[in-house]
C-alpha positions in Angstrom: -56.7 48.4 101.5 -55.9 44.9 101.0 -53.8 44.9 104.5 -57.3 46.3 106.0 -59.3 43.4 104.4 -56.9 40.9 105.5 -57.0 41.8 108.8 -60.5 42.3 109.0 -61.1 38.8 107.7 -58.5 37.5 110.5 -60.1 39.6 113.5 -63.8 37.6 112.3 -62.3 34.5 111.9 -60.6 34.8 115.2 -64.1 35.9 116.8 -65.9 32.7 115.2 -63.4 30.7 116.6 -63.4 31.7 120.1 -67.1 32.1 120.2 -67.8 28.3 119.6 -65.1 27.2 122.0 -66.0 24.3 124.0 -67.4 24.9 127.5 -64.7 24.8 130.6 -65.0 21.1 131.6 -67.1 18.9 130.5 -70.7 18.4 132.1 -71.6 15.4 129.9 -71.5 12.0 132.2 -72.9 10.4 135.2 -72.4 12.7 138.8 -73.1 11.8 142.3 -74.1 14.0 145.0 -75.3 14.4 148.3 -77.6 16.8 149.8 -79.1 16.8 153.5 -77.4 13.4 153.9 -79.2 11.8 150.6 -76.7 10.6 148.1 -78.6 10.7 144.5 -76.9 11.0 140.6 -77.5 13.5 137.6 -76.7 11.9 134.4 -76.3 14.4 131.6 -76.7 13.6 127.8 -74.4 14.4 124.8 -77.7 14.7 123.0 -79.5 17.2 125.7 -81.0 14.5 128.1 -81.1 14.7 132.1 -82.1 12.6 134.6 -81.9 12.2 138.3 -81.8 9.4 140.1 -82.8 9.8 144.5 -83.3 6.7 146.1 -83.5 4.3 142.9 -86.1 6.5 141.3 -85.3 7.9 138.4 -87.0 10.9 136.8 -86.0 12.4 133.9 -84.4 11.1 131.0 -86.1 10.7 127.4 -89.4 9.0 128.7 -90.7 8.8 132.1 -94.4 9.2 133.5 -95.0 12.6 135.2 -98.4 13.1 136.7 -99.7 10.9 134.3 -97.8 12.5 131.2 -95.4 11.0 129.3 -92.5 13.4 129.8 -89.0 13.8 129.1 -86.1 16.2 130.6 -83.9 18.0 128.7 -80.4 20.9 129.4 -79.3 23.5 127.9 -76.3 25.1 129.3 -75.4 29.0 128.6 -72.1 29.8 128.6 -72.7 33.2 127.7 -73.4 34.1 131.3 -71.3 34.0 134.4 -72.0 31.8 136.4 -73.1 29.3 133.7 -76.9 28.8 133.3 -78.2 25.4 133.6 -81.9 24.9 132.7 -83.7 21.6 132.8 -86.7 21.6 130.8 -89.6 19.3 131.3 -91.5 18.5 127.7 -94.5 16.5 126.7 -93.6 13.6 124.5 -97.0 14.0 123.0 -97.6 17.6 122.5 -94.2 18.4 122.6 -94.8 21.0 124.3 -92.5 22.9 127.5 -94.1 21.9 130.9 -92.0 23.2 133.4 -88.4 24.8 134.0 -85.8 24.9 136.7 -83.4 27.5 136.1 -79.4 26.5 137.9 -76.1 27.5 137.5 -73.1 25.2 137.7 -69.2 25.8 138.1 -66.9 23.3 136.8 -64.5 22.8 139.5 -62.0 20.5 137.3 -62.7 17.6 134.7 -64.3 15.8 137.4 -66.2 17.7 139.9 -69.3 20.1 139.1 -70.8 22.9 141.9 -74.5 23.5 140.8 -77.3 25.7 142.6 -81.4 25.2 141.5 -84.0 27.3 142.4 -86.3 25.3 143.8 -90.2 25.2 145.4 -91.7 27.2 142.1 -89.2 30.0 142.1 -88.7 31.4 138.7 -85.2 33.3 139.1 -82.1 31.6 138.8 -79.5 32.0 141.7 -76.6 34.2 140.9 -74.3 32.3 143.5 -73.5 29.2 144.9 -74.2 30.6 148.5 -77.5 29.0 149.1 -78.4 25.0 148.6 -75.2 24.2 146.2 -74.2 20.7 145.8 -70.9 19.6 144.4 -71.1 16.5 142.2 -68.5 13.8 141.8 -67.9 12.5 138.1 -69.1 9.1 138.3 -68.2 8.0 134.4 
């Protein structure tokens, strides 16, 4: 009976350790990508904020103006699904209410290369693969 208890304890401990394992690769940092000939940057911070920079204009981060509202853009990563899910969440800084969400998927090809596909144009679903409108980002820092 004591052996069974020890075995159960060891199994539960292993399950807990592996369920909180670090994600494959490291998504935090500044990334450079090209889409339809235009170069842009994506920044993902360790405290959950995201920003996009295209043509010198930054959208997102802790505070930015969006249609007259002081907003923030956060992100979440869901490693529990395949492919890995990423959500970009726009939040009204005043009311703390969610204003919108872009759903996507990411795949860490290496520590310095990340592939991403997003649902744009008002779609509510999440891409299931990288066959349409996927962008490859290279780590800048």
